[in-house]
C-alpha positions as CSV (number, residue, x, y, z in Angstrom):
1,M,15.6,-12.9,-29.0
2,N,18.2,-13.3,-26.2
3,A,17.5,-12.4,-22.6
4,N,19.9,-9.7,-21.2
5,P,21.7,-11.4,-18.3
6,K,21.8,-8.0,-16.6
7,F,18.0,-8.2,-16.0
8,L,17.6,-11.8,-15.0
9,S,15.1,-12.3,-12.1
10,M,17.7,-14.2,-10.1
11,T,19.8,-11.1,-9.7
12,A,17.0,-8.6,-9.6
13,K,16.8,-6.5,-6.4
14,V,14.1,-4.1,-5.2
15,D,15.1,-0.8,-3.8
16,E,14.6,-0.7,0.0
17,S,12.7,2.6,-0.2
18,A,10.2,1.1,-2.5
19,V,8.9,-1.4,0.1
20,K,9.1,0.8,3.2
21,P,5.7,1.8,4.7
22,F,4.4,5.2,3.9
23,P,4.6,7.7,6.8
24,K,1.4,8.5,8.6
25,S,-0.6,5.9,6.6
26,K,-1.8,2.3,6.9
27,K,-3.3,-0.2,4.6
28,I,-7.0,-1.0,5.1
29,H,-9.7,-2.9,3.3
30,V,-13.1,-1.5,2.6
31,A,-16.2,-3.7,2.0
32,G,-17.2,-3.8,-1.6
33,S,-20.6,-4.2,-3.3
34,R,-20.6,-7.9,-2.2
35,P,-19.6,-9.3,1.2
36,D,-16.7,-11.3,-0.4
37,I,-15.2,-8.3,-2.0
38,R,-12.7,-6.2,-0.1
39,V,-11.1,-3.1,-1.8
40,P,-7.5,-2.3,-0.8
41,M,-7.2,1.3,0.4
42,R,-4.6,3.4,2.2
43,E,-5.7,5.6,5.1
44,I,-3.6,8.7,5.2
45,S,-3.6,10.7,8.4
46,L,-3.6,14.5,7.9
47,S,-2.1,17.2,10.1
48,A,-4.3,19.7,11.8
49,T,-4.7,23.1,10.0
50,G,-4.6,25.7,12.7
51,M,-7.0,24.6,15.5
52,E,-9.0,22.4,13.2
53,A,-8.4,18.6,13.0
54,N,-8.7,17.0,9.6
55,P,-10.2,13.5,9.0
56,P,-8.0,10.9,7.3
57,V,-8.1,10.5,3.5
58,H,-8.7,7.1,1.9
59,V,-7.1,6.4,-1.5
60,Y,-7.1,3.3,-3.6
61,D,-3.9,1.2,-2.9
62,T,-2.4,-0.9,-5.7
63,S,0.7,-2.0,-3.7
64,G,-0.4,-5.6,-3.5
65,P,-1.9,-7.9,-0.9
66,I,-1.7,-7.2,2.8
67,P,0.3,-9.9,4.7
68,I,-1.8,-12.5,6.5
69,R,-1.6,-11.9,10.2
70,K,-1.3,-14.9,12.5
71,R,-4.0,-15.0,15.2
């Protein structure tokens, strides 16, 4: 089986829109069932409906690890 040179990882590129942040959302981590487990979630801010504010929605985020921030 020969590798198709068109799909070699050396020439692979990721579409810029695939790695841009989602609008009105941020990646968070929620404590799991043990203190050493943190579940990746995305907090999505919702617009108000009429005069009523809506709380943010949390969804499971499979986009990969969050970058380590320098302190």
